Backbone atoms as SQL, in Angstrom:
CREATE TABLE atoms (id INTEGER PRIMARY KEY, chain TEXT, resi INTEGER, resn TEXT, atom TEXT, x REAL, y REAL, z REAL);
INSERT INTO atoms VALUES
  (1, 'A', 1, 'MET', 'N', -35.821, -14.364, 12.975),
  (2, 'A', 1, 'MET', 'CA', -34.617, -14.351, 13.287),
  (3, 'A', 1, 'MET', 'C', -33.463, -15.935, 12.446),
  (4, 'A', 2, 'PRO', 'N', -32.806, -15.312, 11.323),
  (5, 'A', 2, 'PRO', 'CA', -31.475, -16.531, 10.478),
  (6, 'A', 2, 'PRO', 'C', -30.697, -16.896, 11.948),
  (7, 'A', 3, 'PRO', 'N', -30.781, -18.164, 11.932),
  (8, 'A', 3, 'PRO', 'CA', -29.829, -18.419, 12.426),
  (9, 'A', 3, 'PRO', 'C', -28.115, -18.047, 12.363),
  (10, 'A', 4, 'LYS', 'N', -27.727, -18.109, 13.534),
  (11, 'A', 4, 'LYS', 'CA', -26.298, -17.733, 13.587),
  (12, 'A', 4, 'LYS', 'C', -25.302, -18.348, 12.984),
  (13, 'A', 5, 'ASN', 'N', -24.494, -18.288, 12.002),
  (14, 'A', 5, 'ASN', 'CA', -24.016, -19.095, 11.314),
  (15, 'A', 5, 'ASN', 'C', -23.758, -17.760, 9.916),
  (16, 'A', 6, 'ASP', 'N', -22.975, -17.894, 8.864),
  (17, 'A', 6, 'ASP', 'CA', -22.006, -17.520, 7.963),
  (18, 'A', 6, 'ASP', 'C', -23.028, -17.321, 6.632),
  (19, 'A', 7, 'ARG', 'N', -23.738, -17.145, 6.915),
  (20, 'A', 7, 'ARG', 'CA', -24.634, -16.961, 5.497),
  (21, 'A', 7, 'ARG', 'C', -25.410, -16.304, 5.286),
  (22, 'A', 8, 'LEU', 'N', -25.918, -15.662, 4.068),
  (23, 'A', 8, 'LEU', 'CA', -26.636, -14.174, 3.655),
  (24, 'A', 8, 'LEU', 'C', -27.649, -14.563, 3.875),
  (25, 'A', 9, 'TYR', 'N', -28.879, -13.659, 4.018),
  (26, 'A', 9, 'TYR', 'CA', -30.710, -14.292, 3.895),
  (27, 'A', 9, 'TYR', 'C', -30.954, -13.426, 2.535),
  (28, 'A', 10, 'LEU', 'N', -31.057, -13.284, 1.996),
  (29, 'A', 10, 'LEU', 'CA', -32.412, -12.310, 0.695),
  (30, 'A', 10, 'LEU', 'C', -33.730, -12.399, 0.763),
  (31, 'A', 11, 'THR', 'N', -34.430, -11.645, 1.135),
  (32, 'A', 11, 'THR', 'CA', -35.303, -11.499, 0.919),
  (33, 'A', 11, 'THR', 'C', -36.425, -10.689, 0.004),
  (34, 'A', 12, 'ASP', 'N', -37.029, -11.106, -1.128),
  (35, 'A', 12, 'ASP', 'CA', -37.747, -10.045, -1.546),
  (36, 'A', 12, 'ASP', 'C', -39.148, -10.342, -1.741),
  (37, 'A', 13, 'PRO', 'N', -40.013, -9.628, -1.123),
  (38, 'A', 13, 'PRO', 'CA', -41.903, -9.283, -1.160),
  (39, 'A', 13, 'PRO', 'C', -41.487, -10.044, -2.456),
  (40, 'A', 14, 'CYS', 'N', -41.340, -9.956, -3.617),
  (41, 'A', 14, 'CYS', 'CA', -41.849, -10.299, -4.695),
  (42, 'A', 14, 'CYS', 'C', -41.683, -11.327, -5.637),
  (43, 'A', 15, 'LEU', 'N', -40.551, -12.537, -4.639),
  (44, 'A', 15, 'LEU', 'CA', -40.647, -13.691, -5.768),
  (45, 'A', 15, 'LEU', 'C', -41.064, -15.053, -4.596),
  (46, 'A', 16, 'PRO', 'N', -41.359, -15.905, -4.713),
  (47, 'A', 16, 'PRO', 'CA', -41.716, -16.667, -3.613),
  (48, 'A', 16, 'PRO', 'C', -41.479, -17.875, -2.511),
  (49, 'A', 17, 'CYS', 'N', -41.894, -17.843, -1.711),
  (50, 'A', 17, 'CYS', 'CA', -40.636, -17.771, -0.411),
  (51, 'A', 17, 'CYS', 'C', -39.706, -19.188, -0.922),
  (52, 'A', 18, 'GLU', 'N', -40.611, -20.792, -1.967),
  (53, 'A', 18, 'GLU', 'CA', -39.080, -21.162, -1.960),
  (54, 'A', 18, 'GLU', 'C', -37.653, -20.670, -3.143),
  (55, 'A', 19, 'ALA', 'N', -38.114, -19.885, -2.996),
  (56, 'A', 19, 'ALA', 'CA', -36.947, -18.638, -3.799),
  (57, 'A', 19, 'ALA', 'C', -35.859, -18.151, -3.264),
  (58, 'A', 20, 'ARG', 'N', -36.918, -18.098, -2.116),
  (59, 'A', 20, 'ARG', 'CA', -36.226, -17.468, -1.077),
  (60, 'A', 20, 'ARG', 'C', -34.844, -17.827, -0.115),
  (61, 'A', 21, 'SER', 'N', -33.293, -17.824, -0.671),
  (62, 'A', 21, 'SER', 'CA', -32.626, -19.452, 0.088),
  (63, 'A', 21, 'SER', 'C', -31.221, -18.807, -0.213),
  (64, 'A', 22, 'PRO', 'N', -30.960, -19.033, 1.214),
  (65, 'A', 22, 'PRO', 'CA', -29.508, -18.133, 1.952),
  (66, 'A', 22, 'PRO', 'C', -28.813, -18.447, 0.772),
  (67, 'A', 23, 'LEU', 'N', -27.450, -16.955, 0.621),
  (68, 'A', 23, 'LEU', 'CA', -26.163, -17.077, 0.041),
  (69, 'A', 23, 'LEU', 'C', -25.089, -17.347, 1.144),
  (70, 'A', 24, 'ASP', 'N', -24.316, -18.096, 0.010),
  (71, 'A', 24, 'ASP', 'CA', -22.657, -18.283, 0.840),
  (72, 'A', 24, 'ASP', 'C', -21.484, -18.017, 0.420),
  (73, 'A', 25, 'PRO', 'N', -21.377, -16.136, 1.287),
  (74, 'A', 25, 'PRO', 'CA', -20.786, -15.228, 1.003),
  (75, 'A', 25, 'PRO', 'C', -19.139, -16.303, 1.194),
  (76, 'A', 26, 'GLU', 'N', -18.684, -15.939, -0.044),
  (77, 'A', 26, 'GLU', 'CA', -17.352, -16.369, -0.534),
  (78, 'A', 26, 'GLU', 'C', -16.295, -14.778, 0.849),
  (79, 'A', 27, 'GLU', 'N', -16.253, -14.502, -0.026),
  (80, 'A', 27, 'GLU', 'CA', -15.009, -12.904, 0.513),
  (81, 'A', 27, 'GLU', 'C', -15.782, -11.835, 0.585),
  (82, 'A', 28, 'GLY', 'N', -16.856, -11.710, 0.785),
  (83, 'A', 28, 'GLY', 'CA', -18.225, -10.903, 1.238),
  (84, 'A', 28, 'GLY', 'C', -18.262, -10.202, -0.233),
  (85, 'A', 29, 'TYR', 'N', -19.132, -9.389, -0.137),
  (86, 'A', 29, 'TYR', 'CA', -20.473, -8.164, -1.078),
  (87, 'A', 29, 'TYR', 'C', -19.808, -7.126, -1.216),
  (88, 'A', 30, 'SER', 'N', -18.890, -6.723, -2.377),
  (89, 'A', 30, 'SER', 'CA', -18.781, -5.283, -3.133),
  (90, 'A', 30, 'SER', 'C', -20.237, -4.402, -2.982),
  (91, 'A', 31, 'LEU', 'N', -20.072, -2.566, -2.548),
  (92, 'A', 31, 'LEU', 'CA', -20.532, -1.921, -2.631),
  (93, 'A', 31, 'LEU', 'C', -22.094, -2.218, -4.064),
  (94, 'A', 32, 'ALA', 'N', -21.340, -2.619, -5.173),
  (95, 'A', 32, 'ALA', 'CA', -22.033, -2.635, -6.284),
  (96, 'A', 32, 'ALA', 'C', -23.242, -3.930, -6.728),
  (97, 'A', 33, 'GLU', 'N', -22.270, -4.701, -5.667),
  (98, 'A', 33, 'GLU', 'CA', -22.747, -5.842, -5.593),
  (99, 'A', 33, 'GLU', 'C', -24.492, -6.290, -4.465),
  (100, 'A', 34, 'LEU', 'N', -24.389, -5.384, -3.725),
  (101, 'A', 34, 'LEU', 'CA', -25.266, -4.915, -2.569),
  (102, 'A', 34, 'LEU', 'C', -26.027, -4.193, -3.633),
  (103, 'A', 35, 'GLN', 'N', -26.048, -3.349, -4.194),
  (104, 'A', 35, 'GLN', 'CA', -26.908, -2.346, -4.675),
  (105, 'A', 35, 'GLN', 'C', -27.593, -3.412, -5.888),
  (106, 'A', 36, 'ALA', 'N', -26.696, -4.349, -6.548),
  (107, 'A', 36, 'ALA', 'CA', -27.518, -5.294, -7.633),
  (108, 'A', 36, 'ALA', 'C', -28.348, -5.760, -6.390),
  (109, 'A', 37, 'MET', 'N', -28.473, -6.244, -5.461),
  (110, 'A', 37, 'MET', 'CA', -29.104, -7.236, -5.604),
  (111, 'A', 37, 'MET', 'C', -29.976, -6.709, -4.349),
  (112, 'A', 38, 'VAL', 'N', -30.589, -5.185, -3.881),
  (113, 'A', 38, 'VAL', 'CA', -31.806, -4.230, -3.232),
  (114, 'A', 38, 'VAL', 'C', -31.824, -3.266, -4.440),
  (115, 'A', 39, 'GLY', 'N', -31.154, -3.404, -5.766),
  (116, 'A', 39, 'GLY', 'CA', -32.136, -2.543, -7.031),
  (117, 'A', 39, 'GLY', 'C', -31.932, -1.169, -6.016),
  (118, 'A', 40, 'GLY', 'N', -30.640, -0.712, -6.174),
  (119, 'A', 40, 'GLY', 'CA', -30.423, 0.565, -5.855),
  (120, 'A', 40, 'GLY', 'C', -29.348, 1.291, -4.915),
  (121, 'A', 41, 'TYR', 'N', -29.769, 2.512, -4.234),
  (122, 'A', 41, 'TYR', 'CA', -28.572, 2.687, -3.336),
  (123, 'A', 41, 'TYR', 'C', -29.694, 1.528, -1.875),
  (124, 'A', 42, 'VAL', 'N', -28.010, 1.523, -1.201),
  (125, 'A', 42, 'VAL', 'CA', -28.449, 0.493, 0.479),
  (126, 'A', 42, 'VAL', 'C', -28.330, 1.582, 1.298),
  (127, 'A', 43, 'GLU', 'N', -29.109, 1.443, 2.305),
  (128, 'A', 43, 'GLU', 'CA', -29.266, 1.450, 3.436),
  (129, 'A', 43, 'GLU', 'C', -29.076, 0.786, 4.341),
  (130, 'A', 44, 'VAL', 'N', -28.299, 0.747, 5.785),
  (131, 'A', 44, 'VAL', 'CA', -28.312, -0.415, 6.994),
  (132, 'A', 44, 'VAL', 'C', -28.600, -0.562, 7.647),
  (133, 'A', 45, 'VAL', 'N', -28.962, -1.341, 8.005),
  (134, 'A', 45, 'VAL', 'CA', -30.627, -1.275, 9.282),
  (135, 'A', 45, 'VAL', 'C', -30.194, -2.029, 10.184),
  (136, 'A', 46, 'GLN', 'N', -29.729, -1.838, 11.637),
  (137, 'A', 46, 'GLN', 'CA', -29.337, -2.175, 12.941),
  (138, 'A', 46, 'GLN', 'C', -30.536, -3.056, 12.996),
  (139, 'A', 47, 'LEU', 'N', -30.084, -4.005, 13.611),
  (140, 'A', 47, 'LEU', 'CA', -30.696, -4.877, 14.178),
  (141, 'A', 47, 'LEU', 'C', -31.522, -5.092, 15.463),
  (142, 'A', 48, 'PRO', 'N', -32.580, -4.927, 15.698),
  (143, 'A', 48, 'PRO', 'CA', -33.066, -4.930, 17.307),
  (144, 'A', 48, 'PRO', 'C', -32.092, -5.934, 18.588),
  (145, 'A', 49, 'ASN', 'N', -31.456, -7.390, 18.099),
  (146, 'A', 49, 'ASN', 'CA', -31.265, -8.437, 18.497),
  (147, 'A', 49, 'ASN', 'C', -29.049, -7.889, 18.937),
  (148, 'A', 50, 'ASP', 'N', -29.088, -6.952, 18.151),
  (149, 'A', 50, 'ASP', 'CA', -27.690, -6.907, 18.357),
  (150, 'A', 50, 'ASP', 'C', -26.832, -8.244, 18.622),
  (151, 'A', 51, 'ASP', 'N', -26.575, -9.343, 17.672),
  (152, 'A', 51, 'ASP', 'CA', -26.116, -10.275, 18.248),
  (153, 'A', 51, 'ASP', 'C', -25.490, -9.798, 16.758),
  (154, 'A', 52, 'GLY', 'N', -25.032, -9.147, 16.279),
  (155, 'A', 52, 'GLY', 'CA', -24.182, -8.881, 14.766),
  (156, 'A', 52, 'GLY', 'C', -24.677, -8.517, 13.705),
  (157, 'A', 53, 'LEU', 'N', -25.971, -9.053, 13.170),
  (158, 'A', 53, 'LEU', 'CA', -26.129, -8.770, 12.108),
  (159, 'A', 53, 'LEU', 'C', -26.794, -7.643, 11.915),
  (160, 'A', 54, 'ILE', 'N', -26.829, -7.417, 10.853),
  (161, 'A', 54, 'ILE', 'CA', -27.363, -6.136, 9.897),
  (162, 'A', 54, 'ILE', 'C', -28.006, -6.571, 8.891),
  (163, 'A', 55, 'MET', 'N', -28.972, -5.969, 8.375),
  (164, 'A', 55, 'MET', 'CA', -29.625, -5.517, 6.982),
  (165, 'A', 55, 'MET', 'C', -29.530, -5.266, 5.980),
  (166, 'A', 56, 'ILE', 'N', -29.487, -4.941, 5.005),
  (167, 'A', 56, 'ILE', 'CA', -29.250, -4.112, 4.129),
  (168, 'A', 56, 'ILE', 'C', -29.928, -4.055, 3.326),
  (169, 'A', 57, 'VAL', 'N', -31.051, -2.808, 2.971),
  (170, 'A', 57, 'VAL', 'CA', -32.279, -2.033, 2.115),
  (171, 'A', 57, 'VAL', 'C', -31.980, -1.162, 0.873),
  (172, 'A', 58, 'ASN', 'N', -33.385, -0.916, -0.012),
  (173, 'A', 58, 'ASN', 'CA', -32.818, 0.259, -0.991),
  (174, 'A', 58, 'ASN', 'C', -33.302, 1.191, -0.087),
  (175, 'A', 59, 'GLU', 'N', -32.656, 1.909, -0.570),
  (176, 'A', 59, 'GLU', 'CA', -32.224, 3.726, 0.303),
  (177, 'A', 59, 'GLU', 'C', -33.488, 4.641, -0.199),
  (178, 'A', 60, 'GLU', 'N', -33.999, 4.212, -1.151),
  (179, 'A', 60, 'GLU', 'CA', -35.117, 5.471, -1.972),
  (180, 'A', 60, 'GLU', 'C', -35.914, 3.454, -2.169),
  (181, 'A', 61, 'GLY', 'N', -36.431, 2.447, -1.796),
  (182, 'A', 61, 'GLY', 'CA', -37.543, 2.083, -1.277),
  (183, 'A', 61, 'GLY', 'C', -38.664, 2.467, -0.997),
  (184, 'A', 62, 'ARG', 'N', -39.140, 3.553, -0.090),
  (185, 'A', 62, 'ARG', 'CA', -40.484, 4.123, -0.270),
  (186, 'A', 62, 'ARG', 'C', -40.762, 5.312, -0.614),
  (187, 'A', 63, 'LEU', 'N', -39.229, 5.908, -1.626),
  (188, 'A', 63, 'LEU', 'CA', -39.885, 7.124, -2.554),
  (189, 'A', 63, 'LEU', 'C', -40.665, 5.913, -4.021),
  (190, 'A', 64, 'LYS', 'N', -39.242, 5.143, -4.329),
  (191, 'A', 64, 'LYS', 'CA', -40.247, 4.748, -5.321),
  (192, 'A', 64, 'LYS', 'C', -41.377, 3.606, -5.057),
  (193, 'A', 65, 'GLY', 'N', -41.853, 3.231, -4.613),
  (194, 'A', 65, 'GLY', 'CA', -43.296, 2.271, -4.110),
  (195, 'A', 65, 'GLY', 'C', -42.990, 1.090, -4.085),
  (196, 'A', 66, 'LEU', 'N', -41.708, 0.611, -3.586),
  (197, 'A', 66, 'LEU', 'CA', -41.614, -1.084, -3.385),
  (198, 'A', 66, 'LEU', 'C', -42.544, -1.688, -2.235),
  (199, 'A', 67, 'PRO', 'N', -43.425, -2.894, -2.383),
  (200, 'A', 67, 'PRO', 'CA', -43.524, -3.066, -1.887),
  (201, 'A', 67, 'PRO', 'C', -43.456, -3.678, -0.848),
  (202, 'A', 68, 'GLU', 'N', -43.851, -4.001, 0.338),
  (203, 'A', 68, 'GLU', 'CA', -44.028, -3.748, 1.414),
  (204, 'A', 68, 'GLU', 'C', -43.184, -5.313, 1.785),
  (205, 'A', 69, 'ASN', 'N', -42.310, -5.881, 2.697),
  (206, 'A', 69, 'ASN', 'CA', -41.651, -7.236, 2.500),
  (207, 'A', 69, 'ASN', 'C', -41.653, -7.013, 4.429),
  (208, 'A', 70, 'TRP', 'N', -42.671, -7.838, 4.538),
  (209, 'A', 70, 'TRP', 'CA', -42.988, -8.639, 5.930),
  (210, 'A', 70, 'TRP', 'C', -42.571, -9.526, 6.313),
  (211, 'A', 71, 'ALA', 'N', -41.230, -10.275, 5.677),
  (212, 'A', 71, 'ALA', 'CA', -40.175, -10.602, 6.549),
  (213, 'A', 71, 'ALA', 'C', -39.444, -10.026, 7.293),
  (214, 'A', 72, 'ALA', 'N', -38.649, -9.078, 6.732),
  (215, 'A', 72, 'ALA', 'CA', -37.990, -7.905, 6.630),
  (216, 'A', 72, 'ALA', 'C', -38.557, -7.552, 8.046),
  (217, 'A', 73, 'SER', 'N', -39.797, -6.574, 7.729),
  (218, 'A', 73, 'SER', 'CA', -40.867, -5.958, 8.731),
  (219, 'A', 73, 'SER', 'C', -39.951, -6.858, 9.901),
  (220, 'A', 74, 'GLY', 'N', -40.626, -8.006, 10.028),
  (221, 'A', 74, 'GLY', 'CA', -40.403, -8.728, 11.450),
  (222, 'A', 74, 'GLY', 'C', -39.635, -8.852, 11.963),
  (223, 'A', 75, 'ILE', 'N', -38.110, -9.328, 11.132),
  (224, 'A', 75, 'ILE', 'CA', -36.830, -8.918, 11.636),
  (225, 'A', 75, 'ILE', 'C', -36.819, -8.098, 11.967),
  (226, 'A', 76, 'ALA', 'N', -36.801, -6.308, 11.003),
  (227, 'A', 76, 'ALA', 'CA', -36.330, -5.055, 11.847),
  (228, 'A', 76, 'ALA', 'C', -36.809, -4.706, 12.726),
  (229, 'A', 77, 'GLY', 'N', -38.746, -4.974, 13.227),
  (230, 'A', 77, 'GLY', 'CA', -39.203, -4.617, 13.884),
  (231, 'A', 77, 'GLY', 'C', -39.419, -2.817, 13.469),
  (232, 'A', 78, 'ARG', 'N', -39.518, -2.647, 12.115),
  (233, 'A', 78, 'ARG', 'CA', -40.220, -1.675, 11.804),
  (234, 'A', 78, 'ARG', 'C', -40.428, -2.468, 10.777),
  (235, 'A', 79, 'ARG', 'N', -41.222, -1.237, 9.617),
  (236, 'A', 79, 'ARG', 'CA', -41.393, -1.182, 8.038),
  (237, 'A', 79, 'ARG', 'C', -40.867, -0.848, 7.608),
  (238, 'A', 80, 'ILE', 'N', -40.280, -2.724, 6.403),
  (239, 'A', 80, 'ILE', 'CA', -38.906, -1.975, 5.506),
  (240, 'A', 80, 'ILE', 'C', -40.528, -2.567, 4.180),
  (241, 'A', 81, 'VAL', 'N', -39.268, -1.775, 2.929),
  (242, 'A', 81, 'VAL', 'CA', -39.802, -2.377, 2.068),
  (243, 'A', 81, 'VAL', 'C', -38.404, -3.122, 0.918),
  (244, 'A', 82, 'GLY', 'N', -39.222, -3.177, -0.390),
  (245, 'A', 82, 'GLY', 'CA', -38.394, -3.959, -1.448),
  (246, 'A', 82, 'GLY', 'C', -37.372, -5.153, -0.739),
  (247, 'A', 83, 'PRO', 'N', -36.334, -5.501, -1.458),
  (248, 'A', 83, 'PRO', 'CA', -35.367, -6.930, -1.446),
  (249, 'A', 83, 'PRO', 'C', -34.902, -6.741, -0.177),
  (250, 'A', 84, 'ALA', 'N', -33.978, -7.123, 1.266),
  (251, 'A', 84, 'ALA', 'CA', -33.630, -6.759, 1.929),
  (252, 'A', 84, 'ALA', 'C', -32.455, -8.380, 2.145),
  (253, 'A', 85, 'LEU', 'N', -31.417, -8.100, 2.217),
  (254, 'A', 85, 'LEU', 'CA', -30.136, -8.889, 3.143),
  (255, 'A', 85, 'LEU', 'C', -29.565, -8.987, 3.920),
  (256, 'A', 86, 'VAL', 'N', -30.357, -9.888, 4.734),
  (257, 'A', 86, 'VAL', 'CA', -29.837, -10.131, 6.180),
  (258, 'A', 86, 'VAL', 'C', -28.575, -10.228, 6.268),
  (259, 'A', 87, 'CYS', 'N', -27.647, -9.854, 6.505),
  (260, 'A', 87, 'CYS', 'CA', -26.225, -10.581, 7.269),
  (261, 'A', 87, 'CYS', 'C', -25.138, -9.809, 8.345),
  (262, 'A', 88, 'ARG', 'N', -24.307, -10.347, 8.092),
  (263, 'A', 88, 'ARG', 'CA', -23.098, -10.379, 9.494),
  (264, 'A', 88, 'ARG', 'C', -21.518, -8.495, 8.757),
  (265, 'A', 89, 'SER', 'N', -22.075, -7.750, 9.335),
  (266, 'A', 89, 'SER', 'CA', -21.220, -6.485, 8.716),
  (267, 'A', 89, 'SER', 'C', -19.980, -6.889, 8.677),
  (268, 'A', 90, 'GLU', 'N', -18.983, -8.311, 8.790),
  (269, 'A', 90, 'GLU', 'CA', -18.071, -8.301, 8.095),
  (270, 'A', 90, 'GLU', 'C', -18.498, -9.169, 6.897),
  (271, 'A', 91, 'HIS', 'N', -19.021, -9.468, 6.687),
  (272, 'A', 91, 'HIS', 'CA', -20.044, -9.889, 5.123),
  (273, 'A', 91, 'HIS', 'C', -19.398, -8.413, 3.765),
  (274, 'A', 92, 'VAL', 'N', -19.392, -7.220, 4.213),
  (275, 'A', 92, 'VAL', 'CA', -19.594, -5.838, 4.062),
  (276, 'A', 92, 'VAL', 'C', -18.670, -5.278, 3.257),
  (277, 'A', 93, 'LYS', 'N', -18.104, -5.069, 1.662),
  (278, 'A', 93, 'LYS', 'CA', -16.337, -5.055, 2.212),
  (279, 'A', 93, 'LYS', 'C', -16.370, -3.338, 1.981);
């Protein structure tokens, strides 16, 4: 699980590990920005640890045949495909 701080973590199964870097939100992200990050409609996934973090994923990822995101799946405790953004709910406008 990412450390408890104010950073956002975007993980994409199509990027090498060194390209998966934390993002620093200034004023949070709009719906359009979140859609651009995950490549489509967004779905909010509640994370099992209940420490204020949520995961934003592509709602149609399975329908689009996006690759499995092993890192995000491990965090969420369920199968996640495509890009995933882990953040605090207050970072979402």
